C-alpha positions in Angstrom: -28.1 25.3 27.2 -26.5 27.1 30.2 -27.3 26.4 33.7 -30.2 29.0 33.9 -31.0 30.4 30.3 -32.4 28.2 27.6 -30.5 28.3 24.3 -32.1 29.1 20.9 -32.9 25.4 20.0 -34.7 24.8 23.5 -36.6 28.1 23.1 -37.7 27.0 19.6 -38.9 23.7 20.9 -40.7 25.7 23.8 -42.5 27.8 21.3 -43.6 24.9 19.1 -44.5 22.9 22.3 -42.3 19.9 21.7 -40.8 19.8 25.2 -42.0 17.6 28.0 -44.7 19.1 30.1 -42.6 19.7 33.2 -39.8 21.1 31.2 -42.4 23.4 29.4 -43.6 24.6 32.7 -40.2 25.3 34.0 -39.1 27.5 31.0 -42.6 29.2 31.1 -41.8 30.4 34.7 -38.3 31.2 33.9 -39.4 33.4 30.9 -41.7 35.3 33.1 -38.8 36.3 35.5 -36.1 36.9 32.8 -36.5 39.9 30.6 -33.6 38.6 28.2 -35.3 35.3 27.7 -38.6 36.9 27.3 -37.5 39.0 24.4 -35.6 35.9 22.9 -38.9 34.0 23.2 -40.8 36.7 21.3 -38.1 36.8 18.5 -38.2 33.0 18.2 -42.1 33.1 18.0 -42.0 35.6 15.2 -39.4 33.6 13.3 -41.4 30.4 13.7 -44.5 32.1 12.4 -42.7 33.4 9.4 -41.3 30.1 8.6 -44.6 28.2 9.3 -46.4 30.5 6.9 -43.8 30.0 4.2 -43.8 26.3 4.8 -41.4 23.7 3.4 -41.3 25.5 0.1 -38.7 27.9 1.7 -36.1 25.2 1.6 -36.7 23.6 -1.9 -36.5 25.0 -5.4 -39.6 25.0 -7.6 -40.3 21.6 -9.3 -38.4 19.7 -6.8 -40.0 16.2 -6.4 -39.3 16.4 -2.7 -41.0 19.7 -2.3 -43.8 18.1 -0.4 -44.4 14.4 0.5 -46.9 14.5 -2.5 -48.5 11.1 -1.9 -51.2 10.3 -4.3 -54.5 9.1 -2.9 -55.2 6.3 -5.5 -56.8 2.9 -5.0 -54.8 -0.2 -5.0 -54.4 -1.6 -8.6 -55.7 -5.0 -7.4 -57.9 -6.0 -4.6 -55.8 -7.9 -2.0 -56.1 -11.6 -2.2 -56.3 -13.0 1.4 -55.5 -16.5 0.4 -52.4 -15.4 -1.7 -51.2 -13.3 1.2 -51.7 -16.0 3.8 -49.8 -18.6 1.6 -47.0 -16.1 0.8 -46.6 -15.3 4.6 -46.6 -19.0 5.6 -43.7 -19.7 3.1 -41.8 -16.5 3.7 -39.2 -17.6 6.1 -37.7 -20.5 4.0 -38.1 -18.7 0.8 -36.3 -15.7 2.2 -33.4 -17.6 3.4 -33.0 -19.5 0.2 -33.1 -16.1 -1.8 -30.7 -14.5 0.6 -28.2 -17.4 0.2 -28.5 -17.2 -3.7 -27.8 -13.4 -3.5 -24.6 -13.9 -1.6 -23.5 -16.5 -4.0 -24.5 -14.6 -7.3 -26.4 -11.3 -6.7 -26.9 -10.3 -10.3 -27.6 -13.9 -11.3 -30.3 -14.3 -8.8 -32.1 -11.1 -9.8 -32.2 -12.3 -13.4 -33.5 -15.8 -12.5 -36.1 -15.0 -9.8 -39.7 -15.9 -10.7 -41.3 -12.7 -9.5 -44.7 -13.8 -10.8 -44.9 -16.0 -7.7 -46.4 -14.3 -4.7 -44.0 -16.0 -2.2 -40.9 -15.1 -4.2 -41.9 -11.5 -4.5 -42.7 -11.2 -1.0 -39.4 -12.8 0.0 -37.5 -10.3 -2.3 -39.4 -7.3 -1.0 -38.6 -8.4 2.7 -34.8 -8.7 1.9 -34.7 -5.4 0.1 -36.5 -3.6 3.0 -34.1 -5.1 5.4 -31.3 -3.8 3.3 -32.8 -0.3 3.3 -32.8 -0.1 7.0 -29.6 -2.1 7.6 -25.8 -1.6 6.8 -24.7 -1.4 3.2 -23.8 -4.5 1.4 -22.1 -4.7 -2.1 -23.9 -8.0 -2.9 -27.3 -6.5 -2.0 -26.5 -3.4 -4.2 -25.7 -5.6 -7.1 -28.9 -7.5 -6.7 -31.0 -4.3 -6.4 -29.2 -2.8 -9.5 -30.2 -5.8 -11.5 -33.7 -5.9 -10.2 -34.2 -2.2 -10.8 -33.3 -2.5 -14.5 -35.5 -5.7 -14.9 -39.0 -5.6 -16.6 -41.2 -7.3 -14.0 -44.0 -9.3 -15.4 -47.3 -8.7 -13.7 -49.4 -11.3 -11.9 -52.6 -11.1 -10.2 -51.6 -12.7 -6.8 -48.0 -11.3 -6.9 -49.2 -7.7 -7.6 -51.8 -8.1 -4.9 -49.1 -9.1 -2.3 -46.4 -6.8 -3.4 -47.1 -4.3 -6.2 -44.6 -4.0 -9.0 -43.9 -0.3 -8.1 -43.1 -1.1 -4.5 -40.5 -3.8 -5.5 -39.0 -1.3 -8.0 -38.9 1.5 -5.4 -37.2 -0.7 -2.8 -34.5 -1.8 -5.3 -34.0 1.8 -6.2 -33.7 2.9 -2.5 -31.1 0.0 -1.8 -29.2 1.2 -4.9 -29.4 4.9 -4.0 -28.2 4.2 -0.4 -25.3 2.1 -1.7 -24.3 5.0 -4.1 -24.3 7.4 -1.2 -22.2 4.9 0.9 -19.6 4.5 -2.0 -19.3 8.4 -2.4 -21.1 8.5 -5.7 -23.5 11.4 -4.8 -24.4 12.3 -8.3 -25.2 8.7 -9.2 -27.5 8.4 -6.1 -29.7 11.3 -7.0 -31.6 9.7 -9.9 -31.9 6.4 -8.0 -33.5 8.1 -5.0 -35.7 10.4 -7.1 -37.0 7.2 -9.1 -37.8 5.5 -5.6 -39.7 8.5 -4.4 -41.8 8.8 -7.7 -42.4 5.1 -7.6 -43.6 5.3 -4.0 -46.1 8.0 -5.1 -47.7 5.7 -7.7 -49.5 3.4 -5.3 -50.7 3.4 -1.8 -47.2 2.7 -0.3 -46.5 2.4 3.4 -45.5 5.8 4.7 -42.4 4.5 6.4 -40.9 3.7 2.9 -41.2 7.2 1.9 -39.4 8.2 5.2 -36.5 5.9 4.1 -36.3 7.8 0.9 -36.3 11.1 2.7 -33.5 10.0 4.9 -31.4 8.9 2.0 -32.2 12.0 0.1 -31.3 14.1 3.2 -27.8 12.7 3.4 -27.2 13.2 -0.5 -28.3 16.8 -0.2 -26.2 17.6 2.8 -23.1 15.9 1.2 -23.8 18.2 -1.8 -23.7 21.3 0.2 -27.6 21.7 0.6 -28.0 21.3 4.4 -31.2 23.2 4.8 -33.0 20.9 2.5 -31.2 18.0 4.1 -32.4 19.0 7.6 -36.1 19.4 6.4 -36.0 16.0 4.8 -34.3 14.4 7.8 -37.0 15.9 10.2 -39.7 14.7 8.1 -38.4 11.2 8.2 -37.9 11.4 11.9 -41.4 12.4 12.5 -42.6 9.4 10.6 -40.3 6.9 12.2 -41.3 8.2 15.6 -44.9 7.8 14.9 -44.3 4.3 13.7 -42.0 3.4 16.6 -39.2 2.2 14.1 -36.0 2.4 16.1 -33.6 1.8 13.1 -35.3 4.5 11.1 -35.0 6.9 14.0 -31.4 6.3 14.3 -30.9 6.7 10.6 -32.9 9.9 10.3 -31.2 11.4 13.4 -27.8 10.7 11.8 -29.0 12.5 8.6 -30.0 15.4 10.6 -26.6 15.5 12.3 -24.9 15.5 9.0 -27.1 18.3 7.8 -26.2 20.4 10.9 -22.5 19.5 10.5 -22.5 20.7 6.9 -24.1 23.9 8.0 -21.3 24.4 10.5 -23.8 24.0 13.4 -21.2 21.9 15.2 -22.7 22.0 18.8 -26.1 20.8 17.6 -24.6 18.2 15.3 -22.5 16.9 18.2 -25.6 16.4 20.3 -27.3 14.5 17.5 -24.3 12.3 17.0 -24.2 11.5 20.7 -28.0 10.6 20.7 -27.2 7.9 18.0 -24.3 6.6 19.9 -26.6 6.2 23.0 -29.5 4.6 20.9 -30.2 1.0 21.7 -31.3 0.5 18.2 -27.9 1.5 16.6 -25.7 -1.1 15.1 -22.0 -0.9 15.7 -21.6 0.6 12.3 -24.1 3.4 13.2 -22.1 4.0 16.5 -18.9 4.0 14.6 -20.2 6.6 12.1 -21.6 8.6 15.0 -18.5 8.5 16.9 -16.5 9.6 13.9 -18.9 12.4 13.2 -18.9 13.7 16.8 -15.1 13.7 16.8 -15.1 15.8 13.8 -17.5 18.1 15.5 -15.4 18.7 18.5 -12.3 19.0 16.2 -13.9 21.7 14.2 -14.2 23.9 17.3 -10.5 23.1 18.1 -11.2 20.6 21.0 -9.0 17.9 19.6 -7.7 16.3 22.8 -11.2 16.4 24.4 -12.4 14.5 21.3 -9.7 11.9 21.8 -10.5 11.5 25.5 -14.2 11.0 24.9 -13.9 8.6 21.9 -11.0 6.4 22.4 -12.9 4.3 24.9 -15.7 3.8 22.4 -13.2 2.8 19.7 -11.5 0.3 22.3 -14.9 -1.2 23.1 -15.7 -1.8 19.4 -12.3 -3.3 18.7 -12.5 -6.5 16.8 -15.7 -5.5 14.9 -15.7 -5.3 11.1 -13.1 -3.4 9.0 -15.8 -0.7 8.1 -16.4 -0.1 11.9 -12.7 0.2 12.6 -12.1 2.6 9.7 -14.9 5.0 10.8 -13.5 5.1 14.3 -9.8 5.7 13.1 -11.0 8.5 10.8 -12.9 10.1 13.5 -10.1 9.7 16.2 -7.0 10.1 14.1 -7.9 12.5 11.5 -9.8 14.9 13.7 -9.4 14.2 17.5 -5.6 14.6 17.5 -5.1 16.0 13.9 -3.2 19.2 13.7 -5.1 22.5 13.4 -3.6 23.1 10.0 -5.9 20.5 8.5 -9.0 22.8 9.2 -8.8 25.5 6.6 -11.8 28.0 6.1 -13.8 26.9 3.1 -14.5 29.5 0.4 -18.1 28.3 0.0 -18.9 28.7 3.6 -19.5 25.0 4.3 -18.0 22.8 7.0 -14.2 22.7 7.3 -14.2 19.3 5.4 -17.0 16.7 4.9 -17.4 13.8 7.1 -15.4 10.7 6.0 -18.6 8.9 4.8 -19.2 11.6 2.1 -16.2 10.4 0.2 -17.1 6.9 0.0 -14.0 5.9 1.7 -15.3 2.4 2.6 -16.4 1.5 -0.8 -12.9 2.6 -1.8 -11.5 0.3 0.7 -13.3 -2.6 -0.9 -12.0 -1.5 -4.2 -8.4 -1.3 -2.8 -8.8 -4.8 -1.5 -9.7 -6.2 -4.8 -6.6 -4.5 -6.4 -4.3 -6.0 -3.7 -5.9 -9.4 -4.1 -5.4 -9.4 -7.8 -1.8 -8.2 -7.1 -1.0 -11.0 -4.9 -2.8 -13.8 -6.9 -2.5 -12.8 -10.5 0.5 -10.4 -10.5 1.4 -6.8 -11.2 -0.2 -6.6 -14.7 -3.7 -7.6 -13.4 -3.4 -5.0 -10.6 -2.5 -2.3 -13.2 -5.5 -3.2 -15.3 -7.8 -2.7 -12.2 -5.9 0.6 -11.4 -6.6 1.8 -14.9 -10.3 0.9 -14.7 -11.0 3.1 -11.8 -9.4 6.3 -13.2 -12.9 7.8 -13.6 -14.1 6.5 -10.3 -15.0 9.4 -7.8 -13.5 7.4 -5.0 -10.2 6.4 -6.8 -7.9 8.5 -4.6 -9.2 6.6 -1.6 -8.9 3.4 -3.4 -5.2 4.1 -4.1 -4.7 5.1 -0.5 -6.4 1.8 0.9 -4.4 -0.3 -1.8 -1.1 1.0 -0.4 -2.2 0.3 3.2 -3.7 -3.2 2.6 -0.5 -4.2 0.4 1.8 -3.5 3.3 1.4 -6.8 5.2 1.9 -8.7 2.0 5.2 -7.2 1.1 7.4 -10.1 2.4 5.7 -12.4 -0.3 7.5 -10.5 -3.1 9.3 -7.4 -2.2 10.4 -6.5 -5.7 7.0 -6.7 -7.1 5.5 -4.4 -4.3 8.2 -1.9 -5.1 6.9 -1.7 -8.6 3.3 -1.7 -7.4 4.2 1.3 -5.1 5.6 3.1 -8.1 2.6 2.3 -10.3 0.4 3.7 -7.5 2.5 6.9 -7.4 2.3 7.4 -11.2 -1.4 7.0 -11.2 -1.6 9.4 -8.4 0.2 12.4 -9.9 -2.9 13.5 -11.8 -5.1 13.8 -8.7 -6.0 17.3 -7.6 -4.8 18.7 -4.3 -6.9 18.9 -1.3 -7.7 22.7 -1.6 -9.3 22.1 -5.0 -11.8 19.6 -3.8 -15.5 20.2 -3.3 -17.7 19.5 -0.2 -16.8 15.8 -0.2 -12.9 15.8 0.0 -11.3 12.4 -0.4 -7.6 11.7 0.2 -5.4 14.3 -1.6 -2.7 13.5 -3.9 0.2 14.1 -1.4 -1.4 11.6 1.1 -1.5 8.9 -1.4 2.0 9.6 -2.5 3.1 9.4 1.1 1.5 6.0 1.6 3.0 4.7 -1.7 6.5 6.0 -0.4 5.9 4.0 2.9 5.1 0.9 1.0 8.2 1.2 -1.1 10.3 1.8 2.0 8.9 -1.4 3.6 9.6 -3.4 0.5 13.1 -2.0 0.1 13.9 -3.0 3.6 12.8 -6.6 3.0 15.2 -6.7 -0.1 18.1 -5.6 2.0 18.4 -2.0 0.8 18.1 -0.1 4.2 19.6 3.1 2.7 17.2 3.4 -0.1 14.4 2.4 2.3 15.2 5.2 4.5 15.3 7.7 1.6 11.9 6.5 0.7 10.5 6.9 4.2 11.9 10.5 4.2 10.2 11.1 0.9 6.9 10.0 2.6 7.6 12.6 5.5 7.8 15.4 2.7 4.5 14.2 1.1 2.7 14.0 4.4 4.0 17.5 5.3 2.6 18.9 2.2 -0.8 17.2 3.0 -0.7 18.9 6.5 -1.2 15.2 7.8 -1.5 14.6 11.4 0.9 13.3 14.0 -0.1 9.7 13.4 1.0 9.6 9.9 4.4 11.2 10.9 4.7 8.4 13.6 4.3 5.8 10.9 7.1 7.6 8.9 9.3 7.5 12.2 8.5 3.8 12.4 9.5 2.9 8.8 12.5 5.2 8.7 13.6 3.9 12.2 13.4 0.3 11.0 15.4 1.2 8.0 18.0 3.0 10.1 18.3 -0.1 12.2 19.3 -2.2 9.2 21.6 0.5 8.1 23.4 0.1 11.3 22.5 3.7 12.5 21.5 2.4 16.0 21.2 5.7 17.8 19.1 7.2 15.0 16.9 4.2 14.9 16.4 4.1 18.6 15.3 7.7 18.6 12.9 7.4 15.7 11.3 4.1 17.0 10.9 5.5 20.6 9.0 8.6 19.1 6.8 6.4 16.9 6.2 4.0 20.0 5.2 7.1 22.2 2.8 8.6 19.5 1.2 5.1 18.9 0.5 4.8 22.6 -1.0 8.4 22.7 -3.5 7.1 20.0 -4.2 4.0 21.8 -3.0 1.9 18.9 -1.8 -1.3 20.4 -1.0 -3.0 17.1 1.4 -0.3 16.1 2.8 -0.1 19.6 3.7 -3.8 19.2 5.4 -3.3 15.8 7.5 -0.5 17.3 8.4 -2.7 20.4 9.4 -5.5 17.9 11.6 -3.0 15.9 13.2 -1.7 19.1 13.9 -5.4 20.1 15.7 -5.8 16.9 17.9 -2.8 17.5 18.8 -4.1 20.8 19.6 -7.5 19.4 21.8 -6.1 16.8 23.7 -4.2 19.4 24.3 -7.4 21.4 21.8 -6.8 24.1 20.1 -10.2 23.5 18.2 -10.6 26.8 16.8 -7.0 26.8 15.8 -7.6 23.1 13.8 -10.7 24.1 11.9 -8.6 26.7 10.9 -6.1 24.0 9.9 -8.8 21.5 7.8 -10.5 24.1 6.0 -7.2 24.9 5.4 -6.7 21.2 3.7 -10.2 21.1 1.5 -9.2 23.9 0.4 -6.1 22.1 -0.3 -7.7 18.7 -3.3 -9.8 17.9 -2.3 -13.3 16.3 -5.3 -13.0 13.8 -6.0 -9.3 13.2 -2.1 -8.5 13.1 -1.1 -11.9 11.7 1.6 -10.6 9.3 3.2 -8.6 12.1 2.8 -11.2 14.7 4.5 -13.8 12.4 7.4 -11.5 11.8 7.8 -10.8 15.4 7.8 -14.5 16.1 10.7 -14.9 13.5 12.7 -12.4 15.5 11.9 -14.1 18.7 13.2 -17.4 17.3 16.3 -15.7 16.1 17.0 -14.3 19.7 16.2 -17.6 21.4 18.8 -19.3 19.1 21.4 -16.6 19.9 20.7 -17.4 23.6 21.3 -21.2 22.8 17.6 -21.9 23.8 17.3 -24.2 20.8 14.1 -26.1 21.8 12.2 -22.9 22.6 13.5 -21.3 19.3 12.3 -24.4 17.3 8.9 -24.2 18.7 8.7 -20.5 18.0 9.8 -20.9 14.5 7.3 -23.7 13.9 4.4 -21.3 15.1 5.7 -18.6 12.8 6.0 -20.9 9.9 2.4 -22.0 9.9 1.3 -18.4 9.9 3.7 -17.3 7.3 2.8 -20.2 5.0 -1.0 -19.2 5.3 -0.2 -15.5 4.3 2.4 -16.6 1.6 5.2 -14.6 3.3 8.0 -15.9 1.0 11.0 -14.0 2.4 9.7 -14.7 5.9 9.4 -18.5 5.2 13.0 -18.4 3.9 14.1 -16.7 7.2 12.3 -19.3 9.2 13.9 -22.2 7.3 17.3 -20.6 7.8 16.7 -20.4 11.5 15.7 -24.0 11.7 18.7 -25.1 9.7 21.0 -23.2 12.0 19.4 -25.0 15.0 20.1 -28.5 13.3 23.6 -27.3 12.6 24.2 -26.2 16.2 22.7 -29.5 17.5 25.1 -31.5 15.3 22.4 -32.8 12.8 24.7 -32.1 9.9 23.1 -34.1 7.1 19.8 -32.5 7.7 21.3 -29.0 7.9 23.1 -29.6 4.7 20.0 -30.6 2.9 18.1 -27.5 4.3 20.8 -25.1 3.3 20.9 -26.5 -0.1 17.3 -25.9 -0.6 17.4 -22.4 0.9 20.2 -21.4 -1.5 18.0 -22.5 -4.5 15.0 -20.7 -3.2 17.0 -17.5 -2.5 18.4 -17.6 -5.9 15.0 -17.8 -7.5 13.8 -14.8 -5.4 16.8 -12.8 -6.5 18.2 -12.4 -2.9 22.0 -12.5 -3.4 22.9 -12.1 0.3 20.7 -14.9 1.3 22.3 -17.0 -1.5 25.7 -16.3 -0.2 24.8 -17.1 3.4 23.2 -20.5 2.4 26.2 -21.4 0.3 28.7 -20.5 3.2 26.6 -22.8 5.5 26.6 -25.6 3.0 30.4 -25.5 2.7 30.5 -25.4 6.6 28.5 -28.5 6.9 30.6 -30.3 4.3 33.7 -29.4 6.3 32.2 -30.6 9.5 31.3 -33.9 7.9 34.9 -34.4 6.9 34.3 -33.8 3.2 37.1 -31.3 2.8 37.6 -31.4 -1.0 33.9 -30.8 -1.5 34.1 -27.9 0.8 37.1 -26.4 -1.1 35.2 -26.9 -4.4 32.1 -25.3 -3.0 33.9 -22.1 -1.8 35.9 -22.0 -5.1 32.5 -22.2 -7.1 31.2 -19.4 -4.8 34.0 -17.2 -5.6 33.3 -17.4 -9.4 29.5 -17.0 -8.9 27.8 -13.9 -10.2 25.7 -14.0 -6.9 28.7 -12.4 -5.0 29.8 -10.0 -7.8 28.7 -7.0 -5.9 30.4 -8.3 -2.7 33.8 -9.1 -3.8 35.2 -6.0 -2.1 34.1 -7.2 1.3 37.1 -7.9 3.4 35.8 -11.1 5.0 35.0 -12.7 1.6 38.3 -11.5 0.2 40.3 -13.3 3.0 38.0 -16.4 2.6 38.5 -16.7 -1.2 42.3 -16.2 -0.8 42.5 -19.1 1.6 41.1 -21.3 -0.9 44.3 -21.2 -3.0 46.5 -22.2 -0.1 43.9 -24.6 1.3 44.0 -23.1 4.8 40.1 -22.8 4.8 38.2 -24.8 7.3 34.7 -25.2 8.7 35.4 -22.9 11.7 36.6 -20.2 9.1 33.5 -20.6 7.3 31.2 -20.3 10.2 33.1 -17.1 11.3 32.4 -15.5 7.9 28.8 -16.8 7.8 27.9 -15.3 11.2 29.2 -11.9 10.1 27.3 -11.9 6.7 24.1 -13.2 8.3 24.4 -10.5 11.0 24.9 -7.8 8.5 21.9 -9.0 6.6 19.8 -8.6 9.7 21.2 -5.2 10.4 23.9 -6.1 12.9 27.0 -3.7 12.7 30.2 -5.6 13.3 33.7 -4.8 11.8 35.4 -7.8 10.3 38.1 -9.4 12.5 40.5 -11.7 10.7 39.8 -15.3 11.5 43.6 -15.8 12.6 43.1 -13.2 15.3 39.8 -14.6 16.5 41.1 -18.2 16.6 44.2 -17.2 18.4 42.3 -15.4 21.0 40.5 -18.6 22.0 
């Protein structure tokens, strides 16, 4: 509404008489003075009269079960039994908690084993289901409701008097229908919500239960591109909830109305509704996150990207640390819309909103599916993960599941980089059959090019861990091409800059790495993403360390640790601690380096970061070697070499063997040192490295017995530095030795 003239929505509320008395009087006086508003009022009044005469049938097709509330006035099948009700209520608390605990342990088994002939058990089940209807979605509760909805419930006098069978079935169908909506299965949700509605009409059900069914059906119809029906149902539900004073219901129905308005491209009105949900004291954090996401989409649809970011970044920071679903809603709202490029907002042929809200695609159900796939991959191997990928080929949210599987696999790459490369390729192969974004309907999930981009980033990260920076950089460039095809936003491109910059650092392209990583860091800061800022700072520290600026590198790495959270960003935090330990050793601060490595080791073991654990053990062994603890260092390097060989890491095997020979030489065991170097020269582990000038000089020195532990240390330092991305031309040892 402008400063002086009421807008159309306010005039409609004025005509209907819904405004507060003082506001009603103010507009009445204004309309008497303003000719334009007086004409607008008359037009609004005529429109309202026509719509009122047509009734709700204007919105619904003939035969639609939701055409009218249609509640049947029938008597209760059994007269209430006061004694049974009193007893059931007295035992409700303990019975409900026991049932809830059983549901969390085995939802489907609990539904099959419940004795629903007992009034106390049935009342507890009904209470749990009703809480689930009004609360946030839960996969365990959906499984419980699905089993219960299919079960034939045996009747019982007291039990039916306390909670009628139809009421229990209706509640189960409501929970299941809401879960289907949440998981992006709109078609599957339709029969569940309709069955719940019909069951509620078969007995004298509480009116607020019908309102919950209307709120759910409102969302389903809006997602399906029928926003007029969705708005009517949402407003019916809102009217009921307001009369009952049910705050959670008011929040849910206002959210449903906002979605209907958004789907109808009424972005201003939808934005106001979402804002009302955010401000409500009855909204949960998940409600607020969904509303923040929706409101940001509304602003972005009008081209107000930066305004959306400015308004909603503080809300996202306030809710930082909440559950994964909350964070994902906030990120989708802010990243995909608030600062997204305008190219993502193409006009729709069907006239609906530019693209549906993130909840319409079931992105968070898909995230849970992606998490299961990654868990199977890390615990049971690639074959099991591929089985799960095949099982979801027909799932409507499979594209989002592929997307999340790539993202959730990223922190686990160091446990087995080669396996994660194969996993990234499997995701890419499964994705190639996905349709492109422009072919999607109202609920548009992740497009094929987005998933291919995420898979390429995963592959790039794994290749970097395997010591193949050139191939890692090429994979990152492929990700950039895919994201460009998907018209992805600047945050996705910043991720590409980060992974390409990391690979460039290990490929010894320091100027290119610095430029890419600085660009990524600045973009992450614009988005307020402290965790990714920390990753970028750690990578910049690695660049400085490899260029020989060790003190400056330590400052960047310490800044990264301040930005990263030790629990939520545990994998990145552990990797940064490893870099800090290595930097401290370079500065000869051995005690501080040892303490840092010890902290990193406990985290890496908990996360099964196999390659990182190997790096930590190498760092601790180098400290022992530098401090003169030769026997212990020898034992550690022997073990490191064996483990590196089992992980197929030839460069790490070479480094460990060089250090073993050095330890033997320092201990005066020269013949064993020579034998070790000779065996190494004949080993297949160094077959691909025989052209290296340093190794060639080392192996030649074995024949004339001029090799010593100092020569071995010189070569080992060079090889270790190259493995960490430090570019250094080889200087013959005789020149280095003569310079000291």
